[in-house]
C-alpha positions as CSV (number, residue, x, y, z in Angstrom):
1,M,1.1,126.4,-131.8
2,S,1.2,130.4,-131.2
3,K,3.0,132.3,-133.7
4,G,3.6,135.4,-131.5
5,T,7.2,135.8,-130.1
6,T,8.5,137.8,-127.2
7,S,11.7,139.6,-126.6
8,Q,12.7,136.6,-123.9
9,D,12.2,133.9,-126.8
10,A,15.5,132.1,-127.6
11,P,16.5,131.3,-131.1
12,F,15.5,128.0,-132.5
13,G,17.8,125.2,-131.3
14,T,18.5,127.0,-128.2
15,L,18.6,124.6,-125.2
16,L,16.0,125.7,-122.5
17,G,16.4,123.3,-119.8
18,Y,16.2,119.5,-118.9
19,A,13.3,117.4,-118.2
20,P,13.7,114.3,-115.8
21,G,16.1,112.1,-116.9
22,G,18.2,114.7,-118.4
23,V,16.2,114.8,-121.6
24,A,16.9,118.2,-123.2
25,I,14.1,121.0,-123.9
26,Y,14.9,122.9,-127.0
27,S,13.4,126.3,-128.4
28,S,11.4,125.7,-131.5
29,D,10.7,129.5,-132.4
30,Y,10.9,128.9,-136.1
31,S,10.7,132.5,-136.9
32,S,14.3,132.8,-135.7
33,L,15.6,130.6,-138.2
34,D,18.5,131.6,-140.1
35,P,17.7,130.2,-143.6
36,Q,22.0,129.5,-144.4
37,E,22.0,127.6,-141.3
38,Y,18.9,125.5,-141.9
39,E,19.1,125.6,-145.7
40,D,18.3,121.8,-146.1
41,D,15.4,119.9,-145.1
42,A,17.3,116.8,-143.6
43,V,18.8,119.1,-140.8
44,F,15.4,119.2,-139.4
45,R,15.4,115.1,-138.9
46,S,16.0,114.4,-135.2
47,Y,17.7,111.0,-134.6
48,I,19.5,109.1,-131.8
49,D,21.6,106.6,-133.3
50,D,19.2,105.1,-136.1
51,E,16.1,105.9,-134.2
52,Y,13.7,108.5,-135.6
53,M,12.7,110.8,-133.0
54,G,11.0,113.6,-135.2
55,H,10.9,116.9,-136.5
56,K,13.1,119.4,-134.7
57,W,12.0,120.8,-132.4
58,Q,8.2,119.8,-132.2
59,C,6.1,118.6,-129.4
60,V,6.1,114.8,-130.9
61,E,9.9,114.8,-131.1
62,F,10.3,115.6,-127.4
63,A,7.9,113.4,-126.5
64,R,9.1,110.4,-128.2
65,R,12.6,111.3,-127.2
66,F,11.6,111.4,-123.7
67,L,10.2,108.1,-123.8
68,F,13.2,106.6,-125.7
69,L,15.7,108.1,-123.2
70,N,13.8,107.3,-120.2
71,Y,12.1,103.9,-121.0
72,G,13.7,102.5,-124.1
73,V,10.3,102.8,-125.9
74,V,8.8,104.8,-128.7
75,F,5.3,105.3,-130.0
76,T,4.6,104.9,-134.0
77,D,4.7,107.7,-136.4
78,V,1.7,110.0,-136.4
79,G,0.7,113.0,-138.7
80,M,-0.4,115.1,-135.9
81,A,-0.1,114.9,-132.3
82,W,-3.8,114.7,-131.4
83,E,-3.6,111.3,-133.2
84,I,-1.3,109.9,-130.5
85,F,-4.4,109.3,-128.4
86,S,-5.7,106.5,-130.7
87,L,-2.5,104.5,-130.5
88,R,-2.6,101.6,-128.1
89,F,0.9,100.4,-128.1
90,L,4.7,101.3,-127.7
91,R,7.5,99.5,-129.3
92,E,10.6,98.5,-127.2
93,V,13.5,99.8,-129.3
94,V,16.2,97.3,-128.1
95,N,14.1,94.0,-129.4
96,D,11.0,95.4,-131.0
97,N,8.5,94.0,-128.2
98,I,5.0,95.5,-128.3
99,L,3.9,97.1,-125.0
100,P,0.3,97.9,-123.9
101,L,-0.5,101.5,-123.9
102,Q,-3.9,103.0,-122.4
103,A,-5.8,106.2,-122.9
104,F,-7.6,107.7,-120.0
105,P,-10.1,110.6,-120.9
106,N,-9.7,114.1,-119.1
107,G,-12.0,113.6,-116.1
108,S,-11.2,109.8,-115.6
109,P,-11.2,108.1,-112.2
110,R,-7.7,106.9,-113.1
111,A,-5.3,109.4,-111.8
112,P,-2.8,110.7,-114.1
113,V,1.2,109.6,-113.4
114,A,4.5,111.0,-113.8
115,G,5.7,109.8,-116.9
116,A,2.5,109.7,-118.9
117,L,1.8,111.2,-122.1
118,L,-0.8,114.2,-122.0
119,I,-2.6,114.6,-125.3
120,W,-4.6,117.8,-126.5
121,D,-7.2,118.0,-129.3
122,K,-6.7,120.1,-132.2
123,G,-8.1,123.4,-131.8
124,G,-7.5,127.0,-130.5
125,E,-3.9,127.4,-129.6
126,F,-3.2,123.9,-131.1
127,K,-4.9,124.3,-134.4
128,D,-4.9,121.4,-136.6
129,T,-2.0,119.8,-134.9
130,G,-3.1,119.1,-131.4
131,H,-0.3,118.9,-128.7
132,V,1.5,116.3,-126.6
133,A,3.4,116.7,-123.2
134,I,4.9,114.6,-120.7
135,I,3.4,114.6,-117.0
136,T,6.6,115.1,-115.1
137,Q,5.1,115.4,-111.6
138,L,1.9,115.6,-109.4
139,H,2.6,118.6,-106.9
140,G,-0.8,119.0,-104.8
141,N,-3.5,120.3,-106.9
142,K,-1.2,120.8,-110.0
143,V,0.5,118.7,-112.5
144,R,3.7,119.8,-114.0
145,I,4.5,119.2,-117.6
146,A,7.5,119.1,-119.9
147,E,7.0,119.9,-123.7
148,Q,8.5,121.6,-126.8
149,N,6.8,124.2,-129.2
150,V,4.9,126.0,-126.4
151,I,7.4,128.3,-124.7
152,H,10.5,129.5,-126.3
153,S,12.4,130.7,-123.3
154,P,15.2,129.3,-121.0
155,L,13.7,127.7,-117.9
156,P,14.7,128.7,-114.2
157,Q,17.9,126.9,-113.0
158,G,17.0,123.3,-111.9
159,Q,13.4,123.6,-113.1
160,Q,12.3,120.4,-115.0
161,W,9.1,121.2,-116.3
162,T,7.6,124.0,-118.5
163,R,4.2,124.6,-117.3
164,E,1.7,123.7,-114.3
165,L,-1.7,122.8,-114.9
166,E,-4.5,122.9,-112.6
167,M,-5.9,119.5,-111.3
168,V,-9.5,119.2,-110.0
169,V,-10.4,116.3,-108.2
170,E,-14.0,115.8,-107.8
171,N,-16.1,112.6,-107.1
172,G,-13.1,110.5,-107.3
173,C,-12.3,112.0,-111.2
174,Y,-9.4,113.8,-112.2
175,T,-9.7,116.6,-114.4
176,L,-6.8,118.8,-115.7
177,K,-7.2,122.5,-116.8
178,D,-5.0,124.1,-119.3
179,T,-3.4,127.5,-119.2
180,F,-4.9,128.1,-122.6
181,D,-8.7,129.0,-122.5
182,D,-9.4,127.8,-126.2
183,T,-7.9,124.1,-126.1
184,T,-9.2,120.8,-125.3
185,I,-7.3,118.1,-123.3
186,L,-8.1,114.8,-124.4
187,G,-6.5,112.8,-121.6
188,W,-3.5,111.1,-120.7
189,M,-1.8,107.7,-121.6
190,I,0.0,105.2,-119.4
191,Q,2.0,102.3,-120.5
192,T,0.1,99.4,-118.6
193,E,-1.9,96.3,-119.0
194,D,-4.6,97.5,-116.5
195,T,-7.7,98.7,-118.9
196,E,-9.9,99.6,-116.0
197,Y,-11.3,103.2,-116.8
198,S,-9.4,103.1,-120.1
199,L,-10.9,103.9,-123.7
200,P,-11.1,101.2,-126.2
201,Q,-9.3,101.9,-129.4
202,P,-11.5,104.1,-131.8
203,E,-12.9,101.8,-134.3
204,I,-14.8,103.3,-137.5
205,A,-18.0,101.5,-138.0
206,G,-17.9,99.4,-141.3
207,E,-20.7,101.4,-143.3
208,L,-18.8,104.4,-142.8
209,L,-15.6,103.1,-144.8
210,K,-17.9,101.9,-147.7
211,I,-17.1,103.0,-151.3
212,S,-20.5,104.2,-153.0
213,G,-21.1,104.5,-156.8
214,A,-22.6,107.3,-158.0
215,R,-23.5,109.0,-161.5
216,L,-23.0,112.5,-163.0
217,E,-26.2,113.7,-165.3
218,N,-25.2,113.1,-169.1
219,K,-24.9,116.7,-170.5
220,G,-22.6,115.7,-173.0
221,Q,-19.5,116.8,-171.1
222,F,-17.4,114.0,-172.2
223,D,-18.4,114.1,-175.8
224,G,-15.7,115.2,-178.4
225,K,-11.7,115.0,-178.4
226,W,-9.8,115.4,-175.0
227,L,-6.3,114.4,-176.2
228,D,-3.9,116.2,-178.3
229,E,-3.3,113.6,-181.2
230,K,-0.4,115.6,-182.3
231,D,1.5,114.6,-179.1
232,P,3.0,111.2,-179.8
233,L,2.5,109.9,-176.4
234,Q,-1.2,110.8,-176.3
235,N,-1.7,109.7,-180.0
236,A,-0.6,106.3,-179.1
237,Y,-3.2,106.1,-176.6
238,V,-5.7,107.3,-178.8
239,Q,-4.6,104.6,-181.6
240,A,-5.1,101.9,-178.5
241,N,-8.0,103.2,-177.0
242,G,-9.6,106.1,-179.0
243,Q,-10.8,109.3,-177.6
244,V,-12.5,107.6,-174.7
245,I,-11.5,108.3,-171.1
246,N,-13.1,104.7,-169.8
247,Q,-16.4,102.7,-170.7
248,D,-18.7,105.1,-168.6
249,P,-17.1,108.6,-167.9
250,Y,-20.2,109.5,-166.1
251,H,-19.8,106.9,-163.3
252,Y,-17.8,107.8,-160.1
253,Y,-17.0,106.6,-156.6
254,T,-17.5,108.4,-153.3
255,I,-16.0,107.9,-149.8
256,T,-16.9,109.4,-146.6
257,E,-15.2,111.8,-144.6
258,S,-14.4,109.3,-142.0
259,A,-13.0,107.0,-144.6
260,E,-11.1,109.9,-146.1
261,Q,-9.4,110.6,-142.7
262,E,-8.6,107.0,-142.2
263,L,-7.0,107.0,-145.7
264,I,-5.1,109.9,-144.9
265,K,-3.5,108.6,-141.9
266,A,-2.5,105.3,-143.6
267,T,-1.0,107.0,-146.3
268,N,0.8,109.3,-144.2
269,E,2.1,106.4,-142.1
270,L,3.1,104.6,-145.2
271,H,4.9,107.7,-146.6
272,L,6.8,108.1,-143.3
273,M,8.1,104.6,-143.2
274,Y,9.3,104.9,-146.9
275,L,11.0,108.1,-145.8
276,H,12.8,106.5,-142.7
277,A,13.8,103.5,-145.1
278,T,15.2,105.9,-147.6
279,D,17.3,107.8,-145.2
280,K,18.8,104.6,-143.7
281,V,19.7,103.2,-147.0
282,L,21.4,106.6,-148.1
283,K,23.5,106.7,-144.9
284,D,24.9,103.3,-145.1
285,D,26.9,102.3,-148.0
286,N,26.5,98.5,-147.3
287,L,22.8,99.0,-147.7
288,L,23.0,101.2,-150.7
289,A,25.2,98.5,-152.4
290,L,22.1,96.1,-152.3
291,F,20.2,98.1,-154.8
292,D,22.6,97.6,-157.7
293,I,22.8,101.3,-158.2
294,P,26.3,102.3,-160.4
295,K,28.6,103.8,-157.5
296,I,29.1,106.7,-160.1
297,L,25.6,107.9,-159.2
298,W,26.1,107.7,-155.3
299,P,27.6,111.2,-154.9
300,R,24.6,112.4,-156.6
301,F,22.3,110.9,-154.1
302,A,24.5,112.5,-151.3
303,S,23.9,115.8,-152.8
304,L,20.1,115.2,-153.2
305,L,20.1,114.2,-149.5
306,A,21.1,117.6,-148.6
307,A,19.0,119.5,-151.0
308,S,16.0,121.7,-150.1
309,P,13.2,121.2,-150.5
310,S,13.3,117.5,-149.2
311,P,14.6,115.2,-151.8
312,Y,12.5,112.5,-150.4
313,D,9.5,114.0,-151.5
314,H,10.9,113.8,-155.2
315,W,11.9,110.3,-154.8
316,S,8.6,109.3,-153.1
317,Y,6.5,110.7,-156.1
318,G,8.7,108.7,-158.5
319,F,8.3,105.7,-156.5
320,L,4.7,106.1,-156.4
321,H,4.1,107.5,-159.9
322,G,6.9,106.3,-162.0
């Protein structure tokens, strides 16, 4: 997102207006943050009841909150907004039912509709992250959208959209043009079972996920001692295994860039699931009691919950590496 600010920008967390359904739109001008007011990381986590919406007040948080408040559905956790375009289901919060979600590319014969998600690729104004907005209205040759983390100034009284995008209809196909000239709109997403003109869920070819073996040229890089035998812990390893890293230190494995990206997405989702579960347990004494943790330690957990940087990072590190 653009890091620039104007004199009309409202401070972080200011109510800018409302999208259809009474969904609040907040300023996400992080440059205006008061470190004393937002000194703990947990303050940035947006919830409705026990349902996690996202990081205040980013575009993904608004999109998930809009769907939740208007339709009772949410999409799963993503690392970046552009990744939403690869999802193919929504979850009904009340009963955990799975509903189909279809993606239509920009320039599709399938017209965008109010309530649809609009997704941008990473790049330009939306470098690294991409962007997501909600289509609120088709107005002639314009599409009105609501979003967070693009504008930071209050909306005119009664206006329920943040920007208008030009819609070009040619040969029965619909193309939306952004107000920024360095961005790419991937398309829109509609909750429907109708798959006509929709994109299939992206699949990575099996050969791109293979793990391949490789070898370093043996130049004696691993000759000699590499552990400090004066250290009791390292010496214990030496006594058991010697000064050997493994049976063949010149052999290693490689993965493709595609496999790396899939691994990043999977581990990010797993990490977020762990954070949500940890947060839920720490806020509920009945759940915390199930872990047989002495009550004398509970206040310490509570203080860590409000710590900055995020205590979850330390706990997840300990959980994964302890």
